[in-house]
Each structure stands twice: as C-alpha cells, then as structure tokens.
C-alpha positions in Angstrom: 70.7 50.9 89.6 69.8 54.6 89.7 72.7 57.6 88.6 72.6 61.3 89.3 72.9 63.6 86.2 76.1 65.8 87.3 74.3 68.5 84.8 71.0 68.0 86.3 72.8 68.4 89.6 74.1 71.8 88.3 70.7 73.0 87.6 69.7 72.0 91.4 72.3 74.3 92.4 72.0 77.1 90.6 68.2 77.0 91.6 69.7 77.7 95.4 72.0 79.7 94.6 70.5 82.2 92.5 67.2 82.3 94.0 64.8 80.5 91.8 64.3 79.0 88.5 63.9 82.4 86.7 67.2 83.7 88.1 69.1 79.9 87.4 68.1 79.6 83.7 69.6 82.6 83.3 72.7 81.9 84.9 73.1 78.6 83.0 72.1 79.7 79.8 68.8 77.8 79.6 64.9 78.2 79.2 63.0 78.2 82.6 61.0 75.1 81.2 64.3 73.3 80.5 65.5 74.1 84.8 62.3 73.0 85.5 62.3 69.3 83.9 65.6 68.7 85.2 64.5 69.5 88.6 61.4 67.4 87.8 63.6 64.4 86.4 65.7 64.8 89.6 63.1 64.6 92.1 61.1 61.1 90.4 64.6 59.5 90.3 65.1 60.0 94.1 61.2 59.5 94.8 61.5 62.5 96.6 60.2 66.2 97.0 63.4 68.7 97.2 61.2 71.9 96.8 58.2 72.9 98.9 55.8 74.5 96.5 52.6 74.5 98.8 53.3 77.9 99.6 53.2 81.4 97.8 57.0 81.0 97.3 59.0 78.0 96.5 61.4 76.5 99.3 63.8 74.0 99.6 62.2 70.9 101.5 64.7 69.1 104.4 65.8 66.4 101.8 66.5 69.2 99.1 68.8 70.7 102.0 70.2 67.8 102.2 71.3 67.0 98.2 72.5 70.7 98.0 75.4 69.7 100.4 76.2 66.2 98.8 75.7 67.8 95.3 78.4 70.3 95.9 80.9 67.9 96.9 79.6 65.8 94.0 80.3 68.7 91.1 83.3 69.7 93.3 85.0 66.3 92.5 83.6 66.2 88.6 85.5 69.2 87.9 88.5 68.5 89.7 89.0 65.1 88.1 88.6 67.5 84.7 90.8 70.0 85.3 93.1 68.1 86.7 93.5 64.9 83.8 92.0 67.5 80.5 93.2 70.5 80.9 96.9 70.9 81.8 97.8 73.3 79.7 97.1 76.5 81.3 99.7 77.2 83.9 100.6 80.9 84.9 99.6 83.8 87.1 96.8 86.0 86.6 96.8 89.1 89.0 93.1 90.0 90.0 92.3 93.7 92.1 89.6 94.1 94.5 88.9 96.7 96.7 88.5 95.1 100.2 85.2 96.4 100.9 83.7 94.0 98.2 86.1 91.2 98.2 83.3 89.4 100.1 81.1 87.2 99.8 81.8 86.9 95.7 85.6 86.4 95.4 86.0 83.7 97.9 83.2 81.6 95.6 85.2 83.3 92.2 88.5 82.0 93.7 87.0 78.6 94.6 85.6 77.6 91.3 88.9 79.1 89.3 90.7 77.0 91.2 88.7 74.2 90.1 88.7 75.0 86.5 92.4 76.0 86.7 94.4 74.0 89.0 97.6 75.2 87.6 97.2 78.9 87.6 98.1 80.8 90.7 95.4 84.0 91.2 97.2 86.8 93.2 94.3 88.6 95.0 95.3 92.6 95.5 93.0 94.9 97.4 93.6 98.5 97.7 91.5 101.3 97.0 89.5 102.2 93.3 91.9 104.9 91.9 94.8 102.7 92.5 93.7 99.6 91.3 92.9 101.7 88.1 96.5 103.2 88.0 97.9 99.7 88.1 95.7 98.5 85.4 96.8 101.3 83.0 100.3 100.0 84.1 99.9 96.4 83.1 100.2 95.4 86.9 96.7 93.6 87.2 95.2 91.5 84.4 91.7 92.6 85.7 90.5 94.5 88.5 87.2 95.7 90.0 86.2 99.0 91.0 83.0 100.9 92.9 82.5 104.0 91.4 79.4 106.4 90.9 78.6 105.4 87.6 79.6 103.3 84.2 83.1 104.4 82.6 84.2 104.1 79.3 86.7 101.1 78.9 84.5 99.1 81.4 81.7 96.9 82.2 79.2 96.9 85.2 78.8 93.9 86.3 76.2 95.3 89.3 74.6 98.0 90.6 73.7 97.9 94.1 72.6 100.3 96.6 74.9 101.7 99.6 73.3 101.2 102.9 74.6 102.4 106.2 76.5 100.2 108.2 76.6 99.7 112.1 77.1 96.7 114.5 74.8 94.0 115.1 72.2 95.9 117.5 74.2 98.7 117.9 73.2 102.3 118.8 76.1 104.6 117.4 73.6 105.9 114.5 71.8 107.4 117.4 74.3 109.7 118.4 74.7 113.0 117.7 76.7 114.4 116.2 76.9 111.1 114.1 80.4 109.3 114.8 81.8 108.1 111.1 84.5 106.1 110.2 85.7 106.7 106.8 88.3 105.8 104.4 90.9 109.0 102.9 90.5 107.6 99.8 87.0 106.1 99.9 84.3 106.7 97.0 81.1 106.9 99.2 82.7 109.2 101.4 81.4 112.3 99.9 77.9 110.7 99.6 77.8 110.2 103.0 78.5 113.7 104.2 76.0 115.1 101.5 73.3 112.9 102.8 73.7 114.0 106.1 74.3 118.0 105.5 71.0 117.6 103.3 69.2 116.1 106.0 70.3 118.2 108.7 72.3 115.4 111.0 75.6 116.7 112.4 78.3 114.3 112.2 82.1 113.7 113.1 85.0 112.0 111.9 85.6 109.7 114.5 88.3 107.3 112.2 90.0 108.7 108.8 92.2 106.0 108.3 93.8 104.1 105.1 93.1 100.8 106.6 89.5 99.1 105.9 90.5 96.8 108.7 90.3 99.5 111.1 87.2 101.0 109.9 85.7 97.4 110.6 87.2 97.0 113.9 85.7 100.6 115.1 82.2 100.1 113.5 82.1 96.6 115.0 82.7 98.0 118.7 79.9 100.2 117.8 82.1 103.4 118.2 81.1 104.4 114.1 79.1 104.3 111.6 80.5 103.4 107.6 78.5 102.8 104.4 78.8 99.4 102.1 77.3 98.5 99.1 74.3 96.7 99.8 75.1 92.9 99.9 78.5 93.0 101.4 79.1 93.7 104.5 81.2 91.1 106.4 79.4 89.0 109.0 80.3 91.3 111.7 78.9 94.3 110.5 74.7 94.8 109.6 73.2 97.1 107.8 71.3 99.7 110.1 67.4 99.6 110.0 66.9 103.4 111.1 63.5 103.0 110.5 64.0 106.9 108.3 66.1 108.4 111.0 69.2 108.4 108.4 69.1 109.3 105.2 68.9 107.1 101.8 72.1 106.8 100.1 72.7 106.6 96.3 73.6 103.2 94.2 76.8 102.8 92.9 78.0 100.3 90.2 81.2 97.8 90.2 82.8 98.3 87.1 85.1 95.6 86.0 88.1 96.4 83.9 89.8 94.0 81.5 86.8 91.5 80.7 86.3 92.1 77.3 87.2 89.7 74.8 90.5 88.5 73.1 92.7 88.3 76.4 93.5 84.8 76.6 90.5 81.8 78.0 92.4 82.4 81.5 91.5 85.9 81.6 88.0 85.7 80.0 87.4 82.7 82.5 88.4 84.5 85.4 86.2 87.6 84.2 82.9 85.6 83.4 83.2 83.9 87.0 83.7 87.2 88.3 80.8 88.2 86.8 78.4 85.2 87.4 79.2 86.0 91.1 78.7 89.7 91.4 75.2 89.0 90.1 74.0 87.4 93.0 75.5 89.6 95.5 72.5 91.4 97.6 70.3 88.5 95.8 68.9 86.0 98.6 71.5 84.1 100.5 71.9 80.2 100.2 69.0 78.1 101.6 67.1 80.9 101.4 63.1 80.9 100.1 63.6 80.7 96.2 61.0 80.7 93.7 
C-alpha cells in the first residue's frame, strides 16, 4: 500500500504557491536540495511527472495540477483534525487592522490558514486607512496592524516593498484623457506621489472622485471613469494595471509595515503575525498555477 506523506505534500504546495523551489525552500525553512528530494520522492511514489522540466523554466504538468487540488484538501483536513483535537487551549479574539487596498490577495489566505490552526480564536478584521489604524494601535484597540507607508518606520517591521502601479478598468482608456481623471481617497498616502509624478511629467490632471470610501473609488475606476494607483499585485480582479507604454510616469515603491508582530505578544498573536509575513512575501509574485522554477 502506498501512502502520501503530508510533509511532502506541503513542500509540493509551497513550490506551486511560492513560484519555485528556491522560494519554497525559504518559506519552509528547508534547503533547496531537501525540497527537491521531497518532490522527487513524490513523483516516484505516484509514478508520475508532476513538474515539466523540458523548457527553460519548470511548470506543473497536468498531473501536477490535479494533485495540487487534492493536496490542498488533504493538508486542510489534516490541519483541521490536529487543531480541533489538540489546540483547544486557545480561545478568544484577536483584532487585525488592514488598509482596504491591501486586503487582497493575502489577507483571505491568512484568515483561512489561521482558522485552521486556531479554530476557537476569532479574528476581527478592521479595514481603514493607515493613519487611523496607527491611532487605534496606539490606543490598544488592535493587536496587529498593517500600514502602507513611504518607508520603514521605527517600531514597525517591513513585510513587503512593492512598486506603485497605475490602475484602471480592464481594457480601459480613461488614462488617455487629458486632463487625466483621478479617483483618490482624501487620506490616501499614494495621492501626493500620483500628483507629483503627473506634474513632473507635465500631464494635466483633475480629481474625478475624492472620497473616504474605497468602494466608490473601485466602482469609478472599474467603470473606466478614472484611474487610481495601487501597490503591485494588490489590485482586485475587476481592475488591472495600466500598460501605458511610457505614456504615464513611473511611481515610487512603498512598503507594507507590520506593527505588533514582535516576540512576547502571545502564541496566538505571534502565529497570526507569522502568517501575515509569509503571505505578504507572495504578493506581487507569480500567481498559482503559473510557471515555476
């Protein structure tokens, strides 16, 4: 009888999610050779090629794609069993504050994994702009917060540094208009950079939407009535990065800072912080089922 090993399946999933063996090894805190050996054993056990190594890059084969779906279900069930039977001591609530524009795609993965590990702990997700989240954190109203800022800040930990991208409707043309219509939040930290870049490039602009509501911005941009700016890889499915072929100025990079993730905050908060770190390393990288290598 042949039995699949949960540890090996975790490595296989990590290779798919992280975009290659090198990143997977770092994510799992293993050596590259250890991850490669686990993949080889998995292929030998199944008698199948899971990775297509014929090209310049490595991609999942059809069998690999099929196994990936099964592996996720097996890992989720394994973690659920372990959590429900052995992790009953952890109960309560943890408050996580995240700016609305970086909730996707990382935070849903964080919440899903955390729930599997701590099923009796409730995560209250608070979405607001960075300045208000920092005020809430200083008052003790949040256990952990993420912020989008121009640089690292004392008392915080930078978990990602991403370039700022112009965002518009899929196939949209609003960015071609002059003056270019902008949809911005009144407290958006990206607003000064957007305006400064356009001014420096000599591109006229106007505020089409200025609001406190991020949903209003999304709706306006997705309707191709204005453009916005977001960190690379954080745009929603109904929005896309504008390929302006140099017609729009480059925007500076920003960092995502984590507050409250230091050691000594308790096992639950530390576990949630670690999941945040892991998943924000993936933002802006190759998506699931993309070419890996």
